[in-house]
N, C-alpha and C positions, 0 to 999 in steps of 0.2 A: 726552876732546875739549874743546878750548877753546870756550867759548860766545861767539859774535861780538857779542852785545848785552848782555853780563853786566852787570847792574844799570843798564842804561839805562832811561829813562822815555820811553815812546812813546805818542803820541795817534793814534788812527785814526777818522776820520769815516766814516759808512756802513759800519759794521763788523759789522752783524748778519746779513750774508749775503755770498756771493760773494767777490770779490777782498778786500775789507776784512777779512772774517772769516778768510780764508786768511792774510793778513799778520799778523793777530793770533795765530793759532796758531804761526806760524813765529817771530814775534818772541819769544813766551814759551818756545818750545822752545830758543831762543838766549839765555835768560836775562834777558829784559827784563821791566820792570814795564809792563804795558799798560792804557791807558785806552781802551776801545772806546765808540763813541757811535752813536746812531741814534734814529729816532723811536719805534720799538717797544719799549716798556719791558719787557714780559713776555719777549719774545725776547731782549732784552739780559741779563736776569737769568738766563735759562736758560743762556746762552753762559758767563756768569760762573761758574756751577755746574759746567759742563763743563771750563772751562779752569783753574780753580783760583784760589788766593789771589794769584797774580801778575796777576789780571785784575780790572779795575773797570769798571763801567758808569756812564756819565752820559748821561741822556736829552738828546738835542740835535736839533732840527730846524734845519738849516743855512739854512733860508729866513728865519730870525730872527737878526739880528746880535747881539742880546743873548744869545742861547743859546750862540752860538759863543764869544763873550767869557767867559761863565760856565764853559763847558768848559775853556778854556785856564787860566783863573784858578784854578779848583778843583784842576786837576791840579798847577799850580805850588805852590799852597798846601799840598797834601798831601805832595808829594815834595821840594819845594824846587828843583826843576829841571825842564827838559824837554829831552830829547836829540833827539828827532825827532817831526815831525808829518806824518801822511799826510792831506792834504785829498782825500779819496777819494769822498765822498758824491755820488750822482748817480743819473740814471735815463735809460732810452732815450727817444728822441723819435720817435714814429711818424707825425708830420705830414709829409707829402711835398710837398704842394702850397702854393706861396706864397700863392695867393689864399685858402687855408683857414686861415691862421695869424691868429688874433686877437691883439689887443694884450695882453690878460691872459695868453695862452699864451706870447708873446714875453718878457714880463716874468718870468713864472715859470721859464721854461727858463733865461734869463740869470742870474737870481738863484740858482738851484740849482747850475748848472754853472760859473759864472764868478765871480759876485759873492761867493759862499761860500767860494771859493778865495782870493780877494783878502782877505777878512776873516780867514780862518784863518791865512794867511800873516802879515798885519799884526799879529795878536795874538801869534803865535809870535815874530815878529821882535823885538817889544818886550822879551820875556824873554831870548831867545837873544842879542840884541845886547848886553845887560848881561853875560850869561854869557861872551860872546866864544867861543861855539861853538853848534853845532846844525845839524840837517838838516831841511830842508823839502822834502817830496815831493809834487807835485800830479798827480792822475790826469787825463791828457788822453786822446787816442784817435787812431787812425789817420784818423778822420774829420776831424780837424784839419789833416791833410796832403793828403787825397785825396778827391775827390768820389765820391759814391755809396755811401758807407759810413754815412750818417746824413742826417737832415733838414737843411735849410739853417741853421736857428737853432742846432741841436744842433753841427753842424760849425763854425759861426762861433764858438760859445762855446768849443769845445775848441781851436780855433786860437788863441783869446785866451788859454786857459790856458797853451799852449805858449809864446807870446811874452811874457806876463806874467811867467812864471817865468824866462826868459832876462834880461829887463830888471831884475827885482828882484834877480836873482843878482849882477849888477854893483854894485848899491847895497850889498849886505849882505856882499859878499866881504871888505870892510875889517874887518868884525867877526868873520871866521872863521865865518860862517854861510853854508851852502851851500843853494842852492835848484836843484832839478831837476824834471823831469817825466817821466812815463811814458806812452807811448801804446800801449795794448793793441790787438791786432787782434781776431780772432774768438775771444773767450774764452767758453767755456761756463759760464754761471752760472745762477742760478735764473730770471733774466730774459734771454732771448736771442731777439731777432727775432720773437717770436711773439705780443707783445702781451698775454701773460698769464703769471701766476706759476706755476710748477711746483713741486710738492713734492719733498722730497729722495728720496722712494721712487720717483718717476717720473723723477728725473733724478740717477742716481748718478754724481757727477763723476769717481770713480776707475775707473769701468767701462772696461775695455779696449776695448769697443765704440766709447765716445766717442773714444778716443785714435786709433783706427785707422778711423773711419767712412768709407765711400766718399764721403760727402757732402762731404768736405774734399779728396778727391783732386785735383780740378780747381780748387779754390777758392784755394789758395796752394801754394807750392812744397813746403813740409814737410807731407806728407799726413796730417795728423791734426788733431784739435780742439785749440785752445789751452785750458789749464786754469789756474785761479786760481793754482795753485803755480807756474806759469811766471812769473807777475807777482811772487809773494812772493819768489822767489829773488833778483830784482834789487832788490826793496825792502829785503831784509835787507842787501844789499851797501851801498845808499845810506844806510842809517841807521847802519851800522858805521864803525869807524875805518879800514877798508880804502879808504874813498873820500873821504878828507879833502882830496884834491886835485882832486876832481870837483865842478864847478858849472856852471850855466848850460847844461846839456845836457838834450835830449829823448831818451829811450831808446825806440825802437820795438820792441816785441815782437809780431810779426805772422806768424811762420813764413815770412817772406820775401815777404810779399804786396807791399809797397811797392818791393821791389827790381826788379820786372819780370816778364817771362814767361820760363819756361824756354825754352832754344834750340830745343828739338824742337817746342814749340807755335808759337814765332815762325816756324820754318821752314815749318810747314804753311801760315801766312798768306802767306808769301812765295812759296811754290808756287802758290797761288790767284792772287796778284797777277800773277806771270809768266805763268800760263795765260791770264789775262784779256788781258794785254798781247799775247800771241801771237795770240789770236783777233781782236783789233782789227786787228793788222798784216795778217792773212790776207783782211781785208774789201776 
């Protein structure tokens, strides 16, 4: 089987768990040399031992500009090129009430979710522009499209990621550098809407129970949980030469959530409306 990322060099931020880790696994399986990054050094080293010689870990807290710059610089110095970067680092935002949001929380959320993406894109573009090729993929969210999927600052930041990616793609297209974003829906990772981290033992992502849980039957049209590998499959495509004519796009992977309501559910609502109208006419 032909490996789709053979000898490509891929950087992934926020890669010590969840979506980032699955992208790393998939990239290596497709022949890439992968540099993973995150704040947890011990966790990063464990992952390198698991994934093998094609994986390196560089500690990076994306809240610090200099650490993002170092991550990109060290990767380029080691390999002599960068084929793709996934600006993926982030965290959920559980602040729901606007009156409870402090200035420090606003700054931290925007720096983590948006500013880090801008800096990562900037640093990669400086190298890829000279190379005259490369793929930049930024992790957004359905919260950037649709209210009710995250806090106001989180949602605004993710909307910013989507639009920043589109605008930057226009600037870098002349250099044959592509910029796209991915907007995941309800993807089950170590942290999902519960405000606490769960261990892998408590949350087996490959468990068929998660794929077919009743909890998702009414949440989205496709009645199963979204998994990190659903995102990784698209990520591999965007990093590969199969997508060299694809740029400026946001790819929503949400089980059909943003598409609307299935007709049978909508019909139930219409029936209730009709019933209400009939009762009014009879008065």
